[in-house]
C-alpha positions in Angstrom: -16.6 6.5 -7.1 -17.4 8.4 -3.8 -14.5 9.8 -1.7 -14.5 10.5 2.0 -11.9 11.9 4.4 -10.7 9.5 7.0 -10.8 11.1 10.5 -8.5 14.1 10.8 -5.8 12.8 8.5 -6.8 14.8 5.5 -6.7 11.6 3.4 -9.6 11.7 0.9 -10.0 8.0 0.0 -12.4 5.9 -2.1 -15.4 4.6 -0.4 -14.4 1.2 -1.7 -10.7 0.2 -1.3 -8.5 -2.7 -2.2 -7.5 -5.3 0.5 -4.4 -7.2 -0.7 -4.8 -10.3 1.4 -5.8 -12.3 -1.6 -2.5 -11.6 -3.2 -1.0 -13.7 -0.6 -3.2 -16.7 -1.4 -4.9 -16.4 1.9 -8.1 -17.8 0.6 -7.0 -19.9 -2.4 -4.0 -20.3 -4.7 -3.4 -17.0 -6.6 -2.2 -16.4 -10.2 0.4 -13.7 -9.6 0.0 -12.0 -13.0 -3.8 -11.8 -12.5 -3.2 -10.5 -9.0 -1.0 -7.7 -10.3 -3.6 -6.9 -12.9 -6.3 -6.7 -10.2 -4.2 -4.0 -8.5 -4.0 -2.1 -11.8 -7.7 -2.5 -12.4 -8.5 -1.1 -8.9 -6.3 2.0 -9.4 -7.5 2.6 -12.9 -11.2 2.6 -11.8 -10.9 5.0 -9.0 -9.8 3.0 -6.0 -7.0 5.0 -4.3 -6.5 3.1 -1.0 -4.7 -0.2 -0.6 -4.3 -2.2 2.6 -1.8 -5.1 3.2 0.1 -6.8 5.9 3.2 -8.9 6.3 1.0 -11.6 7.8 -1.0 -12.2 4.6 0.5 -15.1 2.9 3.4 -14.8 5.3 5.0 -11.9 3.4 3.7 -13.0 -0.1 1.0 -10.5 -0.3 3.4 -7.6 0.3 5.8 -9.0 -2.2 3.2 -9.4 -5.0 1.8 -6.1 -4.3 5.2 -4.5 -4.4 5.6 -5.9 -8.0 2.5 -4.0 -8.9 3.3 -0.8 -7.1 6.6 -0.4 -8.9 4.7 0.6 -12.1 2.1 2.9 -10.4 3.0 6.4 -9.4 3.1 6.9 -5.6 0.8 9.8 -5.7 -1.9 7.6 -7.2 -2.7 5.7 -4.0 -2.7 5.7 -0.2 -1.0 2.7 1.3 -1.3 1.0 4.7 0.3 -2.0 6.1 0.6 -3.5 9.6 2.9 -4.6 12.4 2.6 -7.3 15.0 1.3 -10.3 13.3 3.5 -12.5 11.2 4.1 -16.1 10.3 6.3 -18.6 8.5 5.8 -22.1 7.1 2.2 -22.2 8.1 2.9 -21.1 11.7 1.4 -17.9 13.0 3.6 -15.7 15.2 3.0 -12.4 17.0 5.5 -9.8 18.2 4.2 -6.4 19.4 7.5 -5.1 20.8 8.4 -1.6 19.8 11.7 -2.8 18.3 10.0 -5.4 16.1 7.4 -2.9 15.0 10.0 -0.5 13.7 12.0 -3.4 12.0 8.7 -4.6 10.4 8.0 -1.2 8.9 11.3 -1.0 7.1 11.1 -4.6 5.9 7.7 -3.8 4.5 9.0 -0.7 2.7 11.5 -3.0 1.0 9.0 -5.5 -0.1 6.6 -2.8 -1.4 9.3 -0.6 -3.0 8.0 2.6 -1.2 9.8 5.1 1.1 6.9 5.9 3.4 3.4 4.6 4.4 0.3 6.6 4.7 -1.0 4.5 7.6 0.7 1.9 9.8 -1.7 -0.3 11.8 -1.0 -2.5 14.8 -2.5 -5.7 13.5 -5.3 -7.7 15.4 -4.6 -6.2 18.8 -6.7 -8.9 20.6 -3.7 -11.1 20.3 -1.5 -8.6 22.1 -1.2 -7.5 25.6 -3.2 -4.2 25.1 -1.0 -2.4 27.6 2.1 -3.3 25.5 0.2 -1.8 22.4 -0.5 1.3 24.5 3.0 1.7 26.0 5.3 0.2 23.5 4.0 -0.6 20.1 2.1 2.7 19.4 4.8 5.0 20.8 7.3 3.3 18.4 5.1 4.0 15.4 4.6 7.6 16.6 8.4 7.8 16.6 8.4 6.6 13.0 5.7 9.3 12.2 8.0 12.0 13.6 10.8 10.8 11.3 8.4 11.0 8.2 8.5 7.2 7.6 4.8 6.9 8.6 2.2 9.6 8.0 -0.6 8.3 10.3 -1.1 5.5 12.9 -4.0 3.1 13.5 -5.0 -0.1 15.0 -7.1 -3.1 13.7 -9.1 -5.8 15.5 -12.3 -7.8 15.2 -13.3 -6.8 18.7 -14.6 -3.3 18.7 -14.3 -3.1 22.5 -10.5 -3.6 22.2 -10.3 -0.8 19.8 -12.2 1.6 22.1 -10.0 0.5 25.1 -6.8 1.4 23.3 -8.1 4.7 22.1 -9.1 5.5 25.6 -5.7 4.7 27.0 -3.4 6.8 24.7 -2.9 10.5 24.3 -5.5 12.1 22.0 -4.4 12.0 18.4 -2.2 8.9 18.8 -4.7 6.5 17.1 -5.9 8.2 13.9 -7.7 5.4 12.4 -9.3 2.1 13.3 -9.8 -0.9 11.0 -12.6 -3.3 11.9 -14.0 -6.2 10.1 -17.2 -8.2 9.8 -19.1 -5.6 11.9 -20.6 -3.5 9.3 -22.1 -5.9 6.8 -25.6 -7.3 6.0 -25.6 -9.6 9.0 -23.8 -7.5 11.6 -23.9 -3.8 12.0 -22.5 -3.5 15.5 -19.9 -1.0 14.3 -22.7 1.6 14.2 -22.8 1.5 17.9 -19.3 2.9 18.1 -19.3 5.5 15.5 -20.3 8.5 17.8 -17.4 7.3 20.1 -14.7 7.2 17.3 -15.9 10.6 15.7 -15.7 12.2 19.2 -12.1 11.1 19.4 -11.4 12.3 15.7 -10.5 8.7 14.8 -11.4 7.6 11.2 -13.2 4.3 10.6 -12.2 1.6 8.1 -14.5 -1.3 7.4 -13.4 -4.6 6.1 -14.8 -8.0 4.9 -18.2 -6.9 3.4 -18.9 -10.4 2.5 -18.3 -11.5 6.3 -15.4 -13.7 5.1 -17.6 -15.6 2.7 -20.9 -15.8 4.7 -22.5 -13.4 2.3 -21.6 -15.2 -0.9 -23.2 -17.8 -3.1 -19.9 -19.9 -2.9 -20.5 -20.0 0.9 -17.9 -20.2 3.6 -14.5 -22.1 3.5 -14.1 -24.9 6.1 -12.0 -22.9 8.4 -14.6 -20.1 8.8 -15.2 -19.6 12.5 -18.9 -18.6 12.4 -21.4 -20.8 14.3 -23.4 -23.2 12.2 -26.7 -21.3 12.8 -25.3 -18.2 11.4 -23.7 -20.0 8.3 -27.2 -21.5 7.6 -29.1 -18.3 8.0 -26.7 -16.5 5.6 -27.1 -19.4 3.1 -30.8 -18.9 3.2 -30.3 -15.2 2.6 -28.0 -15.9 -0.4 -30.4 -18.3 -1.9 -33.2 -15.7 -1.6 -31.2 -13.1 -3.3 -30.4 -15.5 -6.1 -34.0 -16.2 -6.7 -34.5 -12.4 -6.9 -31.7 -12.3 -9.5 -29.8 -9.9 -7.3 -26.5 -11.4 -6.1 -26.0 -11.3 -2.4 -22.5 -10.2 -3.0 -23.8 -7.1 -4.9 -26.2 -6.3 -2.1 -23.5 -6.9 0.6 -20.9 -4.6 -0.9 -23.5 -1.9 -1.6 -24.6 -2.0 2.0 -21.0 -1.9 3.2 -20.3 1.4 1.5 -23.8 2.9 2.3 -23.0 4.7 5.5 -21.0 7.9 4.8 -19.7 7.8 8.5 -17.7 4.7 7.5 -14.9 6.1 5.4 -14.1 3.1 3.3 -14.8 -0.6 3.0 -11.9 -3.0 2.1 -12.6 -6.1 -0.2 -10.0 -8.5 -1.4 -9.7 -10.1 -4.7 -6.8 -11.3 -6.9 -9.2 -11.5 -9.9 -9.4 -8.2 -12.0 -12.8 -9.2 -13.2 -14.2 -9.4 -9.6 -12.5 -6.1 -8.8 -14.2 -4.3 -11.8 -17.6 -6.0 -10.8 -17.4 -4.8 -7.2 -16.7 -1.2 -8.4 -19.6 -1.3 -10.7 -21.9 -2.6 -7.9 -21.1 0.4 -5.7 -22.0 2.7 -8.5 -25.5 1.4 -8.7 -28.3 2.3 -6.2 -28.9 -0.1 -3.4 -32.2 -2.1 -3.1 -33.1 -1.1 0.5 -36.2 -3.2 0.4 -34.1 -6.3 -0.3 -31.7 -5.3 2.5 -34.7 -5.4 4.9 -35.9 -8.8 3.5 -32.4 -10.3 3.9 -32.0 -9.1 7.4 -35.4 -10.7 8.3 -34.2 -13.9 6.9 -31.0 -13.8 8.9 -33.2 -13.0 11.9 -31.8 -13.9 15.4 -28.4 -14.5 13.8 -27.9 -10.8 13.2 -24.9 -9.6 15.2 -23.8 -13.0 16.1 -20.1 -13.0 15.9 -17.1 -15.2 16.7 -13.5 -15.0 18.0 -10.6 -14.1 15.8 -8.3 -16.8 14.5 
């Protein structure tokens, strides 16, 4: 496993990291015991960064992850969670107030059985008033940083422009990392356009969703996937092509996602320990760059076609 330092945090983290959304049954029902084993498998095979959120499974992901973390030494992993996006009984809610952000951090600490977080992220800022994020949410998290509850502060979003806007409007060093998803994968490399900017600000870059929320998989996308039909069809053709080459598109996708050393780490999510181990094995093998080029030609004019967050 390759390790890279994220921004100026000093955190040396695995290039592939564990996203815990699957533990909340976000994509399908989860076997809790298998989910806990998936966490153990990740740590045992070199992954040392875990990301979660109270929003995933409406607190369930944090709860299940907490059961696993009770039996893992705290110095064996870096942990991030989020504030701002929540939900209950199938209804999404958002609250980016400073007061709620602080409360949320302490609630997450209880669910996860930890006494500090390595990173706290403001979650999906496109749903927030960005001025509130700048003037209220982030200052509240900086206060927790001064108290030692939080070591580093970050922001997450699908829209790269929002991430840049917030970094531009806060004091230097406030935002130490950004987490962006679906913009550094086989069908969309838009994140590369922003790397110079984030590096100039000393902001570390976390990539997520190497399979583009299922676009880059043989299983295909779930019904709720927001991608336009033409993009779904193009990625299906690419997946079929890889299958004929006996090179699973999932393998190519995850290898591609970790291929740029300027992107510190890529989060994937699985509650299946076999899938976790398979993905780790994939990144330890050399990527077939010729196949990358062929796949991207198949995707063609659907490259960099995105969608709105949901």
